[in-house]
N, C-alpha and C positions, 0 to 999 in steps of 0.2 A: 671405290672412288677415294682418292687421297684426301686427307684433311688439311685445311689451311687454318692454322691455329687449332681450335677444337671443333670447327664447323666444316661441314661438307661444302666444297667449292663447286658451285654450279657453273662450269666452264662453257656451257652451251652458248654458242655464238650464232646469232642470226646473221647469216652472211649477207653483207651489203651487196647490192647489185653492182656488177662491173660498170665503171664509168665510161669505158670505151669498149667497143665491140670485141677487140682482140686482147682484152685485159687479162694479164696473167694472174691466176689465183696463187695465193701463198697458203701452203698447207703445213700444219704442224704434224709431223709424221706419227707420233705415238698417240695422238688424240683424234686425228683426222679432222681437225677444225680447219675450216676454209675461210680465208680473209681475202678481200680484194683491195684493202687499204694496207699498204706496207707498214705504215706507222702503227696501226692497230696490231698487226701481226708481230712486229718487233716488240711492242709493249707486252703482249701476252707471252711471247717467247722468253723475254727477260724475267717475267714473273715465274715461269716454269723452271728456269735455270737456277733460281735461288734455293738455298738449302733451308727452306722453311716449311717443308711438307712432311706429313706424318702418314705412315701406313695405317690404314684403318683396322686391319686385321691384327697386326702385331704390336702396334703402338710405338714402333721405332720412329724416331723423329730425325730432324736435321737432314732430310733427304731432298733431292730434286723431285719434281713432279714425276718425271720418267722413272726414277729409282723407286719412288713410293708406289707407282702403278705396277711396276715389275714385282715388287715385294708382295703386293696384294695378290697378283696373279699366281705367284709361286705358292703363297700360303693357301689359296683356295684350291689349287691343284693337289696339295698334300692332303 
């Protein structure tokens, strides 16, 4: 799990219930987090797109959350 600063970021989201019956869920593809509130979704996505994440395995920093996740996956596979 990528580090935010020097701490593990617990990105678990308790999905809020849809406000409407046919409410479209918003999903962050690389984490599979589900949001029913577009504002919360955009806020989390903006955080993940910042170059503030660190790969826990290699210590490489200045990565996006997705890049840090991929770096950890590659490192663990090796």
